[in-house]
C-alpha positions, 0 to 999 in steps of 0.5 A, a space after each residue: 480516470 475518465 472512462 475507467 470503471 471505479 475500483 469499487 465496481 471492479 471489486 464487486 465483479 472480480 479480482 484486481 491485481 496489485 503491483 509489487 514492491 516499489 523500493 526493490 524495483 528502484 534498487 534493481 534499476 540501480 538507485 540507492 535508497 539508503 536514505 530516510 526518505 527511501 523511495 520518496 527521495 526520487 520524487 524530488 531527484 528522479 520522478 521519471 524513475 518512479 514512473 518507469 517502476 510503475 510501468 514495469 508492474 503495469 506491463 507485468 500484469 498489475 491493474 493497480 499502481 501504489 504511489 511512491 508516497 508511503 514515506 512522503 510526509 510534510 515533516 520528513 521533507 521539512 527536514 530537507 528544507 522543503 516547504 509545505 507548498 512544494 511537498 503538496 506538489 510532490 504528493 500530487 506528483 506521486 499520483 501523476 507519475 502513476 497516471 503517466 505510467 498507466 497511459 504509457 502502458 496502453 493496456 486494454 484493461 482498466 488501470 487504477 492508481 492507489 495513493 499510498 498513505 504510510 504509517 507515522 512510523 515511516 516518517 520516523 525512519 527507524 523501523 517503528 512502523 513495525 512496532 506501532 504504539 508511538 506514544 501519541 493519542 488518536 487525535 495527535 495521529 489524526 492531526 499528523 495524517 490529515 494534511 497529507 491525506 487531504 493533499 493526496 485526495 486532492 490529486 484524485 487517485 482512484 483509491 487511498 491505500 492506508 497501508 502497513 498500519 501497525 496498530 488500531 489507534 492509527 487505524 482509528 485516526 485514519 478512518 476519522 479523516 475519510 468522510 468528505 474526501 470523495 475518495 474511497 480507501 482500503 485499510 491494510 495492517 502489518 500483522 504477525 501471528 494473528 495480531 497487529 504489529 502492536 499486538 492487538 487481535 486482528 479481529 478487533 483491528 478489522 472490525 474498526 473498518 466494518 461499518 465505514 462506507 468509504 473503506 472498500 477493502 480491508 486486509 494486510 500487507 508487509 507481512 509474511 506470506 505465511 501470516 497472510 492466509 489466516 488474516 485474509 479469512 478473518 478479514 472477510 468474516 469480520 468485515 464482509 468486505 473484499 479483502 486486500 492482501 499483499 505480503 512481503 517476499 517472506 524476508 525480514 527487514 533489519 532496521 538497524 542494519 538497513 538490510 533484508 534477512 531470511 529467504 523468499 517464501 512467496 509462492 504463486 500457489 498461495 495466491 489461490 488460497 487467498 483468493 478462495 478465502 475472500 481476497 480480491 485485491 492481491 499483489 506483493 509488497 517488499 521484495 516482490 518484483 514484476 516477475 512474481 506479479 506476472 505469475 500471480 496475474 496469470 494465475 488469477 486470470 486463468 479460467 476456473 
């Protein structure tokens, strides 16, 4: 937005607070998300609900809203009979909804919009984004992602959130698309036990982005809070870039039952450790709501 410092500059100066989970916020407002399009369905049916969800996080203290485009793809919408021109407009709307929320928030601090680029597996809606290894080549993955990434970049977000990436092939495909777009990006993997969800060492995964100028932060999301700590320190060491971290609540998604299991292990105390290890973009993913983001923001903005 005009007059707002760049996110890159903000990261050079300090810490930026991300929002929490979009789906849990929408579900708590009474929206049924038991659908292959997940929250992206509301871009068609009720975009105001998405704006309100973004606003709740801005008012809770988030500096960055991540758009509802994680599961918004040309292929996914085509299964509902929605043509490519309309899909491109919906992708732009995802960015516009977050911008509208930022204006309504009337915050004294800068607010930014991150356009979510979810993995190929999110389009399949079968939980395969938590496994990776789709049987596609890097070139095939690049062909899948490029039209959507370009459409989102054309909507002029402040940053692209290449998020919940389960393996290095998909990361490589996405990194190929960035040059020439004119929009910076962060790259965050979904990880477990020091490896990507597909089983590659995180050290190798982070190294892919180390020399990519367009990437302003590297890290993890949609992992457990317990897995986040090791990943933050490793990303900082391998890349020398600011680290992005926004784990889930600690609960686990059961794709077959389409339900969350386990218990919430996300604590604000963990945030201090992530920050000390190099995290500069910090928030929450699935099942992390405005109350937690508010506490997180208070902790990060407390004078040292």
